[in-house]
C-alpha positions, 0 to 999 in steps of 0.5 A: 473112930466114934465117941460120945459127948458127955453133956455137962449142961443143966437143963431144968424142965418144968411141968406146965399147969394145964387148965380144963374149962367146961360148961354144963350146957351151951348158952344162947340167950335172947335177953328180954326184960327181966331175964337173968343169965348165970354161968358157972364154969367147971374148972380143973387144973393139973398142978393146982388144988384151988383157983387162987392162981387164976383171973377171970375175964367175961367178954361181950362180943358185939359181932356174931362170931367167935371172937377169941384169938381170931383178930380184933373184934369189938368187945366189952369187958362185962365181968371179972369174977368166977361166976358170971351173972347178968340181968337185963 
């Protein structure tokens, strides 16, 4: 004997907003006197038309490693705006 169970539960699935970030070039800079670095990322989202839902964090690593998501490293918060600009 076999039967099927009629699931009467309500399962609601929501789409997840994915964010793609890219840069026009790789930035490796040795700062000298009067050096200005400006970084403007290109962003696209799957569910949003603008960037009003985003917050920005620019970090400076005092180590010579890719630090994000790899444990605790010494970092300094150096910006919270979309466009990052630094002048030495």
